[in-house]
N, C-alpha and C positions, 0 to 999 in steps of 0.2 A: 880207553878214555879218549884217545885221539879220534877214533872212529865216531864216538858219540858226539864230540864237539863239532866234527865235520858235518855230521848229519844235522845238527841243530842250525849250523850256519846255512846250509843248503835249504833247509826248511824255511828259515826266516827270509831268505832271498826269494823263494818261491811265493811266499805270502806277499811280499812287497811288489813283485812283478804282477801277481794276480790283481792286487788293488789298483795298480797303475793302469793295467790293461782294461780293467772293468770300468774305469772312469773316463774312458776315451769317448764314449757316446752318452747321449742324454738318456736317462732312464724313463721309460714309459710307465706312468702310473694310472691306475684305474680303480674301479670299485672294489676289486679283489685284493690289491696289494698296497692301497694307499696308506695303510697303518704302518708301513715300513718307515715312513717319515717321522714317526714318533720316536725313533731311535736315531742317534747321531745328529749331525747338523746337515740341513738341507736348504737348497734354494729351488723353489718349485714355481714353474710358469703355467698359468692357465691360458689356453689359446683355443682358437677355432681355425679350421683350414681356410675358411672364406675371409678371415680378418686380414686386411692389408697391413696393419701395424704388426700383427703376429708374423706375417711373412717377412717383414723387414727385420724383425728381431731373430729370425731363425738361424742365420749364419753366426751371429754374435753369440747366441745361446749355445751353439755347438762348440765354438771356440772356448767358451767359458767352461763347458763340461770337460774339455781336454785338459784344462788346468785345475780341475776340481781336486785331483789327488794331491797336488802341491799345496792347495789351500786347506786340505783336510776336511772337505765337505763332499756332499753328493748333490748332483744336479738332476732334476727331474722335470717332467712336463705332463700336463693333463689336458686331454681333448674334451672340451665341455660338450661336444656333440655326442660322443660315444659314452661319456660319463656325466650325464646331467645331474646325478645325485651328488657328485662332488662339487659341482658349481653351486648347488644349493647349500651344501654343508659349509662351504667357505664363503657364502654370500657374495659370489663374484658378480659384479654389476657392470664391469668394463673389461675390455680385452686389449692387450694382454694384461693380466694381473700376476704379480710376483709376490710370493710369500717366503719369508725366512723362518725356518722351523728349527728349534733347538730344545731338546728335552721336553717336548710337549707344549712349548710356548710358541705361539704363532704371531709373527709380526709382518705387516704388509710393507713391501719395499716400494717407495715412491720416488726414488732418485732417478738419475739419468740411466738410460738403457745401453750405454756403451760399455765395452768390456772393461775398461779401466775403472769406471765407477763401480761396476759390479765386483771387481776384484778388491778394490779398496774398502768396500762395504764389509768384506770378510776380514781382510788383513788388519785393518785399523779398528775392527770391532765397532763400526758405526751403528750396528744394530742395537747396541746397548742403550743408545739414545732414543730408540723408538719404543713407544709404549706397546706392550703385547695386547692381543685381542682379549677383551674381558671374558671372564669365565663363562658367563651366560651365552656368549656368542662363540665360544671355543668350538672348533669343528668336531672334536671328539666328545662333546657334551650330549646329554640325552635329548634336549630340545632341538639341537641342530640335526640330530639323527632323524627326528620327526620331520623337520623341514626337508631333509634329503629325500625322505620317502615321498613327500608331496611332489618334488621335482621329478622323481622317477615315475610317479603316476601320470604326471602331465605328459612326459615323453611317451609313455605307453599309449595314452589316449590319442596323441598326435599320430603315432604309427598306426593305430587302429583306424583312425579317420582316413588316413591316406590309403590304407588297404581297402576300405569299403568303397572309396570313390574311384580308385585307380584299378584295382583288380576285379571288383564286383560291379563296377559301373554305376553305383548309386549317385544321384545328384547331390550336390553339397548340402542343399536344404534338407534332404532326407536324412543325411548323416547327422546334421545338427538336431533334427527332430528326435532321432533315436537317443542321442545323448541327453536331450532335455527331458524326455520321458523317463529315462533311466535315473537321472538326477532326482526327479520328483519322487519316484518310487523309493529310491534309496533314502531320501530325506524323510519320507513318511515312515519307513521301517525303523530308521534310527530314532526318530521322535517317539514312536511307540515303545521301543525298548527303553528309552530314557524315562518316559512316564512310568513304566512298570517298575523300574529301579527306584525312582523317587517314591512311589507308593509303598514299596517294601521298606525303604529306609525311613521315610517320614509318613506314617499312616495318616489318613485324613481325620480331622477333629470332628467330634460329634456336634450336633446342632446346639445343644445346651452349653453354656459357658462352663468353665472349670469350677467356678464357685458353686453353681447349682449342683454339679455332679458330686462335689465333696459333701454338700449338705445332705443330698439324698442318701449317700453311703452312710453318713453319720446317723441319720434317722433310722435307716433300715436295721441298724444294729441295736436300736433302743426302742422297739415297739412296746407299747403298753397293752393292757387288756381291752381298752376301748378303741376299736378300729376306726370309728368315725372321728374321734379326737385326734388320733395319730394322723389321719388323712388331712384334717384341718390344719394341723401344725405344719405338715409337709407342704401343703398348698401355700400357706402364709409365708414360709421361709423362701420357697422358690419364687413367689411373686415379688418378695422384697429384693431378691437377687436380680431379677429381671428388671424391676423398676430402677434399681441402682444403676444398672448399665445404661438404660434408656435416658435417665434424667441426670446423668453425671455432669454434663456441661451446664445444664440449667441450674442445678443445685449449687455448683461452684460460683456461678455469676451472682446468685441470690445471696450467698454467704458474704460476698465482697461488699454488696450494697446495703443490706439490712439483715437483721437476725431472722432466722427461720422459725416460724411458729409450727411446731410439730403437731399441734392439735388440728391444723388445717389439712394435714395429710390423712386421707381416708384410704384404707386398704380395700381393695376389691377382693371379695371372697367368692369362691365358686359355690354354686348351689349344692346343698348336701343331698346325698342320696336318700331316698325314702327308706324307712326302716323295713 
C-alpha cells in the first residue's frame, strides 16, 4: 500500500511538472491543430511577422505564456501568412487580434495589451462581460469553413501568380490574362451545370397553360362516336381557355364599370374538316 501511494504521488507531481513546463512557451497553431482550442481555456493571438504592433506585443505575449499555467489557461498564436484559412475562419480584419476561447465559445479581447490587463482578464473573469461571437460567425461553423476555403484559395492563387512571374518569367499582364480566361471558363462550366440541375429539378412548362392541358385530358377520356363533334367541343373549350387568359384584365375592368353582355361575345370557331 505504501508503494502504491508513493507511486501516485510521484505520478501526480510529474503531471504538474509537465503542465508547468509545457506552458513556458507560446503554442503555435495552424490549420492542422487549431481545433485544440475547442478544449480547455485559451487566449489566442493572430499576428503577422511584418506587423509592427505584433512585434511590440511579442515579448509581452511570451511573458503571458509563462504565467499561463498559474492562470489555468493555454496561450497560442496564429501566423496569418502561413495559415490564411484561419484568418478567414475567425474573420480577422486587424492585427494583432486576440480571442478568448472557452468550451467552444469565442470572444474577442479588446482591452489593453499589457501583461497586467491580460492577466486580470482571466483572473477576474472579465470575459464573462464580453458577448461571444454569434453562432453563424462561429469559427467552427459550416459557413465559416466555406469562408476559410476561399481564403485558402486566394492564397494559392497568389502563390501561383508569383511562381508564374518570378520562376517562369511571365509578365504580370500575361498572368492576369490567364487568370481571367480561367475564371470565364470556370464560370461558364458552373453555369452550364447549374442550368442542367435546374432543368432536372424544375422541368420547363409546356406552351399551353395548365387549364387547357386539364381540359384536353378530360376530353380525351370522354370521346363520343362523332369525331367531328368531339373536335368542335375540344376547340371551343381550348379557345375559351386561351381567351380567358388574354382578356383577363379587360374583362375585370369592364365588370367594374358596367355589366357584361354575354351575347356580344362571339366565339371563333376553326373551320371543319371536309367529310
